[in-house]
N, C-alpha and C positions, 0 to 999 in steps of 0.2 A: 491545698487537696490540687494535684494537678489536674488540669484540662483532659479532660477523655481527649483520645487522638482520632484525630479525621479519618470516616470510614473510610473505604476506598484513595488514603493521601485526596483529596480534595485540596485543594488552594494551599499544596506545601509545598514549597520551591524545593525538586532535589537535585537539580545541576543551573550555574549560568551556563548560559549561553548567547554565539553569535549571529544561529544559523536563521530563525525565524520568532515570530511573536505574534501572538494573537493581543486584539480587541473586541470580547465580548460581548461588551455591548454596544458598540455601533457595528458588530458584523465586519473587518478587518482582519486581514492574514497579512503580514508581510515577511518575506525572504531576505534577509540581509538588510532591512529598511527599503527594499520596495514593491510595495502592493503591489499584492495579486490580481490584481485587477490592468495592475501596468504593464505586468506583466504575459497573462496572457490572451491567445494569440496575435503575440510579437517578440517574445522570445521563446524559443525551440525549446524540448528536452533538455535536446544535450551543451547548449547557455546556462539555461539552470543551476544544472551535473558541478556547471564546470566554476559557479556562482556561490551552491554548495560545498564545493570541496576544493575549491581554492581561494575562495572566500575574493572572486572579482566577477564582471561579467567581461569575458571574453572580447578579444577585439579581433579583426580581422584573423593575425595571425597566429594568432591564440589558438585561439576555434578551430585555426585547420591544425595545425599540432593535437592540438584535444580527439580531434573528429581524428587524425590516424592513428593514436594511441586505440581508442575505442573499439575501429579498423584490425587494430593487431592482436587487440586484447582478448578477441572472440572467438578466437580457435580452442576450443576444448580438451582437456589432455586426455590422457589414455585410461586413466580409472575413472572418471565419468560419463566415457564416454562409450566404454565396457559395461556397464552398468542399469545405462538409460532402460533400455529394452527390459531386464526383468524386472525396477524400479514399476517401471508402471505399469508394466501385470499384478504386482501388488499391493502397487498403494498408490493412493486419490490422491489428486492435483497437489495441496499442499502438501501433502506428509510424501508426496514424493519431492517439493522441491524443498524442503526440507535436511533430503537423505540427499541429493544434491549437489545443493550448493558444502553438503561437508566434507561429499567425496572431488569438490570444486577445491577446495581449501585444501586436499590432500596431491591436488597436482602445482599447485601456486609457485613458482619459481620461488614467492620469496613469504615460504609458509614458517617459514624458521626465522621472522623477524616481526617488533613494528616498529622498527625506528619510522619517523615520519616520510624521505620518502618510500619506503617501500610498500606504505601505507597507503600513501598516492597511489602508488599504483596499480596495490590490488581495488585499492574504491575503487577506480577505470575500468577494470578490467572486473571486479562484481557489477559493474549499471553495463558494460559490454553482454556480458556473459549470460544473463536472466533474461534475459527475449527470445535467447535462444533455446537456453533449456526447459523453458516450459513449449517456445513451439517443437525441442526433439520429444517430449515427453507424448505430449499433444499426436504428433504422427507415430511415437512407438506403439499408445493403446490403440489407432484408432489402421494399422498398417497402412497408411501411410508417406508420405517424403516430405524431407525440407530441401528448398533448393539452397544451396548456400551463399550464406548474406554479402550482398553486394557492397561492394566497399563504399560507393557511387551514392549510397542512400542513407536514409536516415533515421535511427533505433526507431521510430515510429512506422517507417514504410516498411523496413528490413521485415518488422514483426505483421503486419496487417497480413504480409505476400506472402511470408511464409505458416501460419494460421488457419489462414481462411484459402490461402492453395488457387486465388483470384494476386494479378497484380491493381493496386486497391487506385485512386483516380485522387488527383491532388488534393481536391475537398476533404474528404475521408483522412485524409494522411493531416493533412492539417488541424482534422478537429482531435484526432486520437494521441498527436501529438500537443497538442491545448490541454487532452486528460492530463498526460504523462504528467505538465509540466504542475495543473493545478494537483495533485495528489504526491508531488514528492516532497514537501517533508509539510511536519504539523504540531512544534512542538511538544510534548515530554509525554505525546501521547503512547498507550500499554506496550507498542512495540517496541520504537525508539527506546520507553524507559527500561526494557529486557537488553537492550542490546547495549544500553549503556550502561547499567551495571555490571555484567559479564564482561564488555572492557576493561571497569575501573579495577576490577580482578587486576587485567595487569594480559589475562589473557588476551588471541589474536583478533582479527577482524571476522573471519570467518566461522569462528566461536559465537562470534555475539548476533554474525547475521545471521545461525539461525538459531539463536532465542531471538532472537526478531521475527523472522517466520513461522518459526514455533508460536509467538502469542497473536502473528498477526490469524492464522487458523480459526482461533476461536468466531462465533458467529458475533458477540459481543464487539469486536474490533473491523477484522477485515473481509468477517463474511456474511456484512449485514444486506452487499449490494446483488449475491447473489439469491441474498432469501428474498429481496424485493422482484424478480423477476421469477421470481417465483410463485406468491402472488398476484403480479400481472398474469402471470399465464391460468393462474386454477381462478381467477374471474370469469366471465361474464360478458362482456362490453359494457353491456344494457346496462348489469348492476352492481354495480361499483359504489355509490353509494348506500346501496342497503349492506355489502357484502361487510361495506367498512365497520357503517355502526352494527355489525352483528356484530362484528369479532371485536370489538372497541364493548361494550354492550357483555360478551365475556370474559370480560378479560385480555383478552389475549392482547401484543403488541404489535402493531404495524412497522415493519422494521424501517426503517430510513428514514426518519424523523425524529426531531430534538438531537441535544447535545448538549454533552457537560458542560461546557465552553462557550457558544453563544450564546446570549439572548436575543437574538432577533436571528435573522437569515445568515445563514452559513454562506458566505461570500460566493464559495465554489461551486452552489446548488445556482447559483446568477446565471455562471457560463453556463454547468450543462445544461440545467433548461431549455436553450436555446439551442444548444446544439441538437436535445432530442426534438425537437420541434424541426429544427431544419435537415436533423437527417431520414425524420418521419416521412415530409415533404418530401425528400425527394425520392425515398421509394414507392412512393406513389401508395400506403397503405401506414399512416400518422398513428395507428389506434393502441399505439402501447406509449405514446406520447399525448393522447390526447384522455386515454384511462389513466398516466402515472399525473396527467393534473386534477383531472373530477379527483381522485383521491385528493392531494393537496389537497383542495379547496375544502375536504369533507374534513380529514383531520384538521384543520386548520378553523375551523368551524366550531368544531366539535371540543376538540383540547387545545386549544388555541398553539399548538405547536408547525413548526417551520422545518423541510425538508432539510436535512443534511445533505454530505456531500454525494454520498451514497446512494439518495434516492434515486434524480436522474442519470448515476451512472449509466443503472440498470439498462435503462429502454436506447441509453446509449450506445451499448456497449453491446446488446443486443440486433442495432440497426449496421453496426461494422462489420457483424459477423461470426464475432466472437462466440466463443460455445458458454452457457449457463457458468458450469460449473471451472471454467478457467477467469471470470472475474478476480476475483481475489488474486491468483497468481498475476495475473497484469497490476493489479496494487503491490504488489511486491515487484513489477519490473520498474511503476516508477519510482516507489515512496526506496529503493535502492539508492539512492544518490540521497536523501537524507541519511536515509540507517549510516552508510559509510561517510558523509559528515559530522553526523555526532562520535562517532567511535574514534576518528585522527579528534576529536575533538578532544573530545572525555582523554586517550591521550594524552593530548601536551599537556594541561593539568589539571592529572588525575590525584584524583582521591579515592579510596575505597569505598562504596557505596554503602551504609551500615548501617539500616535506619530499626531504631527504637524500637516496643511492639509489650504491649499491655497484658501480664497474666490474667486474666479469666478463671484457672483452673481451681481444682483442689489444693488448700494446707494444709499443712502440717500435720499430715498421713505421717503412718505406722508401717514402716512393715514388718509381715510378718512368714512365716518358712508355708514355703504353700502343703505340707499339710495341714496348718490349720486356718488356706481360707477358705 
């Protein structure tokens, strides 16, 4: 008798990749062989995107050329620009990004090609445009305006300026840039798998990214960081331990804890905890950091679960002034580098992804005319 299928495809190898790898037992994450602990706080997000999309950490000339390409690629096309206001009026953030990226695909000059050089150009434009799409959407729904991107500023600096309306200080930019690096790729997660399944049909890159965004929208994937912040905001600062125990006793899930892959602490959470503490102290009100730390201790004591990437990301983004319902769109800004790299990799050595399924329905059914049913 054949083995039962693994529920949720756990431990099933769906593709070969040179982009990222995880050692779940040791709690380690690698981008193209580089430990995330070596990259975080050292490599910029632009360097990391180049590493994922183009296979190597760039030298100075390569980074300057890539930066110029990103700056040119930020300009939004006519179709997407014309529809931002109406989409902002009718759709929530992740729904809006799904629509806007689809429209950006229609505007893209390489929209009819999946050739390697066209894919590289599209990948750079998607990385460049995603922060602007989030900022323009937010401005449209709030009646604000977005300053034009400054080509001399990084993706992190431009986004913080555009979404908060104030010039961020140097340390805020460094921290947000590190956040983008930490979220850039994460092996065969749900949204990446969705992107690769779409790309494997030889569909175009924008279609694959729309599939990824639709998958990231779900609260069991990208939406967890937003739920963490809502939980923190709902608990009195002095009542964390009791609130957590009450939720667990009632069978409620505490978002931001546990991971399908890591059996110890998520290495990204290590850095985000540190950043949350630093930003909380700098703000003069470290309440949410202290609440997070207490919540972490209670959950570990009660359930033995470690925080994942979403848990401390919530308070970090809050301290940076990012609206809570934009936390998942911010995730997409970073993960765009990994998604596009996976589409490039899938197209380069493609085979249609078509898993089997186990049929559990009725058998030997006999058809009857409608009068006899």
